N, C-alpha and C positions, 0 to 999 in steps of 0.2 A: 504494500500500500504506500502511495506517495505521501510525503509529509503534509502537503496541503489538504489531501483527503483526510488524513488522520486528525488534523487540526479542526477541520470543519465538522467531522464526526463528533469530536470531543465537545465542541461548542454546542452542538445540537443536543447532546446528552445533558450537559449542564443546564441548558435553558429549559429543556422539556421534563427533566426529572426521571428519565428512563435509565435503567441500570444495565441495559444490553451492552456487553463488551467491556464491562468494568475491569475484569481480570486482566485484559490485555493492556490496560492503561495504568498499571501500578506506578505510583510515583509522579503521576501527572499533577501539574499545579492547578489550583482553583481557576475557575473561569473569570471573565472580566469583572463580574460583580465583586469578587474578592479583592481585586486591586483597589477598588474604590473605598474599601473599608480601612480606615486609618486606626486599626486596633492591633494590639499584640495578640497573635494567634497561638503563641507558645502554650503547651498544655497547662503549665503551672499558672500562667496569667489568666487563662480561660476559666480554670477551676476557681481561682480567687474571685473572678467576676461573678460566677454562679453563686458562690457562697455569700458574697456581698449582696447580690440581688435577693437571695432568700432571706437574709437578715432584714432587708427593707420590707419585704412582703410580710414577714412574721410580726413586724412592728407596726403594720398598717401604713407604711410610708412608700408603697410601690409607686414608681414613676410612670409605668405603662398603664394609663388609665382606660384607654378604649381603643377600638379598632374601627377604621373606616375603609371603604374601598381604596382611597388614596394611599393608605399605608401599604396595601398589597400591590397596587399598580406600579409603585416605584421599583418593585423587584420583578416586574413582568418579564424582563429579558434574561434573568439569571438569579442564582442564589449562591451564597457563600456562608453557610451556617458556621458558627464558632464551635459547636459541640454537637455530638449525637447523644440522645438519651434513649436507652432501652428501659421503658417504664411499664407499669401495670396499666391495664385498660380501665381500672377503677374510675368511676365518674368524679371522684373527689380529688383526684391527683392529676392536675393539668400542668405539665412542666413549664410552659411559657408563663403561667401565672405565678407559680410558687417560686420561680427563679427571677421574676420580674424582668423578663426579656422581651424584646420587640419582635415584630414580624421579620422572619427570615434569620433570626439568631440561632434557633435550635432545629436540628433535624431529629424528629421524634418518631420512634418506633414503639408501638404499644401492644401488649398482649397480656392477658390475665396471668398474674403470677410472675411477670417479668422474667420468663425463662428463655433460654437460648438453646440448650442441649435438647435434641430430638425434634426441633421445630422445622428441620429441613432447610432448603436453600432460600426461602423467602425472607425470613428475619435476618439470617446471616448475610445474605446478599444485599439487603438494605443497608446494613452497617458497613459492609465492604464498599458499597457504592459511595457512601458519605465520605469515606477515607480516600478512595482511589480517584474519585471524580470531583469531589467538592472540597477537598483539602482539609477535612476535619482532623484534628490532632488530639482531641479528647473525647473519649466515650465514657459515659456514666451509666451504670446499671442502677436504677432507682426503684427500691422497694418502699413499702410504707407500712405503718402500724395497722393492726387489725385487718390484715390482708385476707379476704375471704377465700381466695384460691389456695393459699398456704394452709389456712385453717381446715379446708376441705381435705387437703393432703394428709394432715394429721389425723383427722376424724376417720378417714376411710382406711388408713393404714392400721389404725388401732382396731377398727371394726372388721377389717379384712373382708370388706364387701366391695361391690362394684357400683358404678354410676351409669346412667343411660347415655347412649349416643357418644359424641366426641368429647363430652365432659369427662368421661372416664379416661380418655387418652391424655387430656390436659392434666388432670389430677395425677395421673401416673408419672408425669414429668416432675411433679413436685414431691413425690414420695421420698426420693433420696435425701432431700433436706429434712423432711420430717423424721426419717429414720436416723439421721446423723445426730439429732439432739436428744435421743432417748437417754435418760439417765443424767443429762446435763443439768446442773443447778440453775435455778432461775425460771422465768416464765417460758413455758415450752413454745408458745406461739411466737413470742419475741425472738427467741433463739433461732427458731426455724426460719423466720423472715430474714434474719441476718445471714444465716448459713446459705439460704437460697440465693441471696445477692452475691455472696462470695463465690458460690459455685458458677454462677453466670459470668462473673468477672474472669475467673480462671479459664473458663471455656473460650471466651472471646479472645483472650490473650494468645491462645494457641491456634487461632484460625489462620491457616495457610491458604493461598500464598500471599495474601495482601496485608493482613493485620499483624501476624506474628513477627515478621522481619522488622517492621517499624517499631514494634514494642521492644524488641531486643536492642535496637540502636538508640532507644530513648526518644525517638521522634514522635511517638504516639503513646499516650497514657490511657490506661483503662482503670477506672475507679468505681467503687460501689458507694452507695449512700442509702440511708433509710429516712423517709419523711414521716414526721409525727403529725397525724391528722389533728390532734388536739391543740398543739402549740404552733403549728405551721413551720417548724424548724426541721432542717435536715441534719443528719449526723453522717459525716463522711467516714466510711470504713477504711 
């Protein structure tokens, strides 16, 4: 493929959000939208930005008050998110809100229980796309207190029963975390939520051929955190 063709293809991917061919473009720099962002995209700086935003949110001092079509139209030609968030699908945990970030700042992938192992190419490919095509250098796995999916994993491993439909398959992915906290001191659900986040972090770190090499060189950081529904604060693991 000629270089001009490759450049055109990458620009199309960035502007459209499609993940086709991401593996072949490992190491590609972000699209034009990224150049316009005068911010520090280093993993440590981005993490500090998220923590600071969460502090504002928890104190009722969020700066991102609303969204209008104009907020989105400014990014119609491309995106350059600062971080990827693998979060739970829980209706009470919206990453853009709890981190007080603007339109286009976060690339969010959500699934009940914020699991990655056993989910196939769709979740993994989404995270890989954010790294290879959009230049993300921080991925956060975000769990939360009172997670119903993890609670179900504990309940059904204890009862040794099954659930209907694909709910059973989802809960099965959470059973390893539930099993790992048996006999551990403290609250079983809280422990399992934390362990579940840790397991997802470790799995993402090993994803070849895109993520693992960048983690080894320190260019990409994978972190875990747990959001407290009652206080609005996150705890970075």
